[in-house]
DSSP file (Angstrom, degrees, kcal/mol; ACC not computed):
  #  RESIDUE AA STRUCTURE BP1 BP2  ACC     N-H-->O    O-->H-N    N-H-->O    O-->H-N    TCO  KAPPA ALPHA  PHI   PSI    X-CA   Y-CA   Z-CA
    1    1 A M              0   0    0      0, 0.0     2,-0.5     0, 0.0    15,-0.1   0.000 360.0 360.0 360.0 138.5   11.5  -11.8    6.6
    2    2 A I  B     -A   17   0A   0     15,-2.5    15,-2.4     2,-0.0     2,-0.5  -0.930 360.0-168.2-108.4 136.7   12.7  -10.9   10.1
    3    3 A R        -     0   0    0     -2,-0.5     2,-0.1    13,-0.2     3,-0.0  -0.987  16.0-135.7-127.4 125.3   15.7  -12.8   11.5
    4    4 A H        -     0   0    0     -2,-0.5     4,-0.1     1,-0.1     3,-0.1  -0.467  13.2-135.4 -73.2 148.1   16.7  -12.7   15.1
    5    5 A K  S    S+     0   0    0      1,-0.2     2,-0.3    -2,-0.1    -1,-0.1   0.911  79.0   1.7 -73.2 -41.9   20.4  -12.3   15.7
    6    6 A T  S    S+     0   0    0      1,-0.1    -1,-0.2    -3,-0.0     5,-0.0  -0.984 113.5  29.1-145.3 154.7   20.7  -14.9   18.5
    7    7 A G  S    S+     0   0    0     -2,-0.3    -1,-0.1     1,-0.1    -2,-0.1   0.489  79.3 110.9  83.0   5.7   18.7  -17.4   20.4
    8    8 A C     >  -     0   0    0      1,-0.2     4,-2.4    -4,-0.1     5,-0.2  -0.938  49.2-161.6-116.5 113.3   16.0  -18.3   17.9
    9    9 A P  H  > S+     0   0    0      0, 0.0     4,-1.6     0, 0.0    -1,-0.2   0.880  92.5  53.8 -59.1 -39.3   16.3  -21.9   16.5
   10   10 A K  H  4>S+     0   0    0      1,-0.2     5,-2.0     2,-0.2     6,-0.6   0.914 112.1  43.9 -62.7 -42.9   14.1  -21.0   13.5
   11   11 A C  H >45S+     0   0    0      4,-0.2     3,-1.3     1,-0.2    -1,-0.2   0.858 108.5  57.6 -71.0 -34.9   16.3  -18.1   12.5
   12   12 A E  H 3<5S+     0   0    0     -4,-2.4    -1,-0.2     1,-0.3    -2,-0.2   0.814 103.7  53.6 -65.2 -28.9   19.5  -20.1   13.1
   13   13 A R  T 3<5S-     0   0    0     -4,-1.6    -1,-0.3    -5,-0.2    -2,-0.2   0.538 121.3-112.5 -79.2  -6.7   18.2  -22.6   10.5
   14   14 A G  T < 5S+     0   0    0     -3,-1.3    -3,-0.2    -4,-0.2    -2,-0.1   0.540  87.2 114.6  89.6   7.5   17.8  -19.7    8.1
   15   15 A E      < -     0   0    0     -5,-2.0    -4,-0.2     1,-0.1    -5,-0.1   0.932  48.8-177.5 -78.4 -46.7   14.0  -19.8    8.0
   16   16 A G        -     0   0    0     -6,-0.6   -13,-0.2    -8,-0.1    -1,-0.1  -0.127  34.3 -74.1  73.4-176.4   13.2  -16.4    9.6
   17   17 A H  B     -A    2   0A   0    -15,-2.4   -15,-2.5    -6,-0.0     2,-0.1  -0.980  40.9-126.2-123.8 121.1    9.8  -15.1   10.3
   18   18 A P        -     0   0    0      0, 0.0     2,-0.4     0, 0.0    -2,-0.0  -0.399  28.9-167.1 -67.8 142.9    7.5  -13.7    7.5
   19   19 A V        -     0   0    0     -2,-0.1     2,-0.5    18,-0.0    18,-0.1  -0.985  16.7-142.6-132.7 140.7    6.2  -10.2    8.1
   20   20 A L  E     +B   36   0B   0     16,-0.6    16,-2.8    -2,-0.4     2,-0.4  -0.913  26.0 179.5-101.9 127.1    3.4   -8.2    6.4
   21   21 A V  E     -B   35   0B   0     -2,-0.5     2,-0.5    14,-0.2    14,-0.2  -0.994  19.3-154.0-133.1 132.9    4.3   -4.5    6.0
   22   22 A L  E     -B   34   0B   0     12,-2.9    12,-2.9    -2,-0.4     2,-0.5  -0.927  13.9-151.3-103.4 123.2    2.2   -1.7    4.4
   23   23 A S  E     -B   33   0B   0     -2,-0.5     2,-0.4    10,-0.2    10,-0.2  -0.843  16.9-176.6 -96.7 127.9    4.3    1.2    3.1
   24   24 A V  E     -B   32   0B   0      8,-3.0     8,-3.5    -2,-0.5     2,-0.5  -0.987  17.2-149.6-128.9 130.2    2.5    4.5    3.1
   25   25 A R  E     -B   31   0B   0     -2,-0.4     6,-0.2     6,-0.2     5,-0.1  -0.876  19.3-149.7 -98.4 125.5    3.8    7.8    1.8
   26   26 A D    >   -     0   0    0      4,-2.8     3,-1.9    -2,-0.5    -1,-0.0  -0.231  35.7 -88.0 -86.3-178.5    2.5   10.8    3.7
   27   27 A D  T 3  S+     0   0    0      1,-0.3    -1,-0.1     2,-0.1    -2,-0.0   0.645 127.0  56.6 -69.0 -13.5    1.9   14.3    2.3
   28   28 A T  T 3  S-     0   0    0      2,-0.2    -1,-0.3     0, 0.0     3,-0.1   0.514 119.3-108.4 -90.6  -5.8    5.5   15.4    3.1
   29   29 A G  S <  S+     0   0    0     -3,-1.9     2,-0.2     1,-0.3    -2,-0.1   0.353  73.4 139.6  95.1  -4.6    6.9   12.5    1.0
   30   30 A K        -     0   0    0     -5,-0.1    -4,-2.8     1,-0.1     2,-0.5  -0.532  47.7-135.6 -75.0 137.9    8.0   10.5    4.0
   31   31 A I  E     -B   25   0B   0     -6,-0.2     2,-0.4    -2,-0.2    -6,-0.2  -0.827  18.7-167.2 -98.6 128.6    7.4    6.8    3.8
   32   32 A R  E     -B   24   0B   0     -8,-3.5    -8,-3.0    -2,-0.5     2,-0.5  -0.897  10.5-145.7-111.8 144.1    6.0    5.0    6.9
   33   33 A H  E     -B   23   0B   0     -2,-0.4     2,-0.5   -10,-0.2   -10,-0.2  -0.946  11.8-164.9-111.5 126.4    6.0    1.2    7.3
   34   34 A I  E     -B   22   0B   0    -12,-2.9   -12,-2.9    -2,-0.5     2,-0.2  -0.948  15.3-136.3-114.7 120.3    3.0   -0.3    9.2
   35   35 A S  E     -B   21   0B   0     -2,-0.5     2,-0.4   -14,-0.2   -14,-0.2  -0.553  23.2-156.1 -74.5 136.7    3.3   -3.9   10.4
   36   36 A L  E     -B   20   0B   0    -16,-2.8   -16,-0.6    -2,-0.2     5,-0.0  -0.871  13.9-125.0-115.9 147.2    0.1   -5.9    9.8
   37   37 A R    >>  -     0   0    0     -2,-0.4     3,-2.0     1,-0.1     4,-0.7  -0.602  32.8-112.9 -80.2 151.2   -1.2   -8.9   11.5
   38   38 A P  G >4 S+     0   0    0      0, 0.0     3,-1.0     0, 0.0     4,-0.4   0.855 117.7  57.3 -54.5 -35.8   -1.9  -11.9    9.1
   39   39 A Q  G 34 S+     0   0    0      1,-0.2     4,-0.4     2,-0.1     3,-0.1   0.631 101.8  57.5 -73.1 -10.8   -5.7  -11.5    9.7
   40   40 A Q  G <> S+     0   0    0     -3,-2.0     4,-2.6     1,-0.1     5,-0.3   0.623  83.0  86.5 -88.6 -14.6   -5.5   -7.9    8.5
   41   41 A K  H <X S+     0   0    0     -3,-1.0     4,-2.4    -4,-0.7     5,-0.2   0.902  87.9  46.9 -56.0 -49.5   -4.1   -8.8    5.1
   42   42 A E  H  > S+     0   0    0     -4,-0.4     4,-1.9     1,-0.2    -1,-0.2   0.904 114.1  47.5 -63.1 -42.3   -7.4   -9.4    3.3
   43   43 A L  H  > S+     0   0    0     -4,-0.4     4,-2.4     2,-0.2    -1,-0.2   0.917 112.4  48.8 -65.9 -43.6   -9.1   -6.2    4.7
   44   44 A V  H  X S+     0   0    0     -4,-2.6     4,-2.5     1,-0.2    -2,-0.2   0.892 109.7  52.6 -64.9 -39.2   -6.1   -4.0    3.8
   45   45 A E  H  X S+     0   0    0     -4,-2.4     4,-2.3    -5,-0.3    -1,-0.2   0.900 109.3  50.0 -61.8 -39.9   -6.0   -5.5    0.2
   46   46 A E  H  X S+     0   0    0     -4,-1.9     4,-2.4     2,-0.2    -2,-0.2   0.922 110.7  49.2 -63.3 -44.7   -9.7   -4.7   -0.1
   47   47 A W  H  X S+     0   0    0     -4,-2.4     4,-2.4     1,-0.2    -2,-0.2   0.905 110.9  50.0 -62.0 -41.4   -9.0   -1.1    1.0
   48   48 A L  H  X S+     0   0    0     -4,-2.5     4,-2.4     2,-0.2    -1,-0.2   0.902 109.8  50.4 -65.0 -40.4   -6.2   -0.7   -1.4
   49   49 A N  H  X S+     0   0    0     -4,-2.3     4,-2.4     2,-0.2    -2,-0.2   0.914 110.3  50.6 -62.3 -42.1   -8.3   -2.0   -4.3
   50   50 A N  H  X S+     0   0    0     -4,-2.4     4,-2.6     1,-0.2    -2,-0.2   0.921 109.9  50.8 -59.8 -44.3  -11.0    0.5   -3.3
   51   51 A Y  H  X S+     0   0    0     -4,-2.4     4,-2.6     1,-0.2    -2,-0.2   0.924 110.6  48.1 -59.8 -46.4   -8.4    3.3   -3.3
   52   52 A H  H  X S+     0   0    0     -4,-2.4     4,-2.1     2,-0.2    -1,-0.2   0.891 112.1  49.1 -65.4 -39.3   -7.1    2.3   -6.8
   53   53 A R  H  X S+     0   0    0     -4,-2.4     4,-2.1     2,-0.2    -1,-0.2   0.927 112.7  47.9 -64.2 -43.9  -10.7    2.2   -8.2
   54   54 A L  H  X S+     0   0    0     -4,-2.6     4,-2.5     1,-0.2    -2,-0.2   0.912 110.1  52.1 -62.5 -42.7  -11.5    5.6   -6.7
   55   55 A K  H  X S+     0   0    0     -4,-2.6     4,-2.2     1,-0.2    -1,-0.2   0.905 109.1  50.1 -61.3 -42.2   -8.3    7.1   -8.0
   56   56 A E  H  X S+     0   0    0     -4,-2.1     4,-1.9     1,-0.2    -1,-0.2   0.910 111.2  49.1 -61.8 -42.5   -9.1    5.8  -11.6
   57   57 A Q  H  X S+     0   0    0     -4,-2.1     4,-2.1     1,-0.2    -2,-0.2   0.890 109.9  50.6 -66.3 -39.1  -12.6    7.3  -11.4
   58   58 A I  H  X S+     0   0    0     -4,-2.5     4,-2.4     1,-0.2    -1,-0.2   0.902 108.3  53.1 -64.6 -40.2  -11.2   10.6  -10.2
   59   59 A E  H  X S+     0   0    0     -4,-2.2     4,-2.2     1,-0.2    -2,-0.2   0.896 107.7  51.5 -61.1 -40.1   -8.8   10.6  -13.1
   60   60 A E  H  X S+     0   0    0     -4,-1.9     4,-2.2     2,-0.2    -1,-0.2   0.917 109.9  48.9 -63.1 -43.0  -11.7   10.0  -15.5
   61   61 A V  H  X S+     0   0    0     -4,-2.1     4,-2.6     1,-0.2    -2,-0.2   0.906 110.0  52.0 -63.3 -41.3  -13.6   13.0  -14.0
   62   62 A C  H  X S+     0   0    0     -4,-2.4     4,-2.1     2,-0.2    -1,-0.2   0.900 109.2  49.8 -62.3 -41.1  -10.5   15.2  -14.3
   63   63 A Q  H  X S+     0   0    0     -4,-2.2     4,-1.8     2,-0.2    -1,-0.2   0.912 111.3  48.7 -64.7 -42.0  -10.1   14.3  -18.0
   64   64 A L  H  X S+     0   0    0     -4,-2.2     4,-2.5     1,-0.2    -2,-0.2   0.910 109.5  52.7 -63.4 -41.8  -13.8   15.1  -18.7
   65   65 A N  H  X S+     0   0    0     -4,-2.6     4,-1.9     1,-0.2    -1,-0.2   0.899 106.7  52.8 -61.5 -40.1  -13.4   18.4  -16.9
   66   66 A Q  H  X S+     0   0    0     -4,-2.1     4,-0.7     1,-0.2    -1,-0.2   0.904 110.2  48.2 -62.5 -40.2  -10.4   19.3  -19.1
   67   67 A L  H >< S+     0   0    0     -4,-1.8     3,-0.7     1,-0.2    -2,-0.2   0.912 112.8  47.8 -64.8 -41.8  -12.5   18.5  -22.2
   68   68 A L  H 3< S+     0   0    0     -4,-2.5    -1,-0.2     1,-0.2    -2,-0.2   0.780 109.3  53.8 -71.6 -26.0  -15.4   20.6  -21.0
   69   69 A L  H 3< S+     0   0    0     -4,-1.9    -1,-0.2    -5,-0.2    -2,-0.2   0.560  81.8 107.1 -87.3  -8.0  -13.2   23.6  -20.0
   70   70 A R  S << S-     0   0    0     -3,-0.7     2,-0.1    -4,-0.7    -3,-0.0  -0.494  80.7-108.8 -69.1 137.4  -11.6   23.9  -23.4
   71   71 A P        -     0   0    0      0, 0.0    -1,-0.1     0, 0.0    -2,-0.1  -0.397  32.7-114.6 -66.6 143.4  -12.8   26.9  -25.3
   72   72 A E              0   0    0      1,-0.1    -3,-0.0    -2,-0.1     0, 0.0  -0.530 360.0 360.0 -76.5 143.9  -15.0   26.1  -28.2
   73   73 A P              0   0    0      0, 0.0    -1,-0.1     0, 0.0     0, 0.0   0.503 360.0 360.0 -69.5 360.0  -13.6   27.1  -31.7
């Protein structure tokens, strides 16, 4: 929620304004916050789901590679 300090009736009633924010960590470890429009929410959720599925598949391949690289007894 964002609340204006002065001059906003909605904020003065304590309601505030809902905000969608995507937090992204870059390769240096720094976290960036990206404000999203409400109409972007569904697309960003789809992209995040795709990312998580891809990450799981890559982990499976890495586990298989570790098994295949072990020396045979």
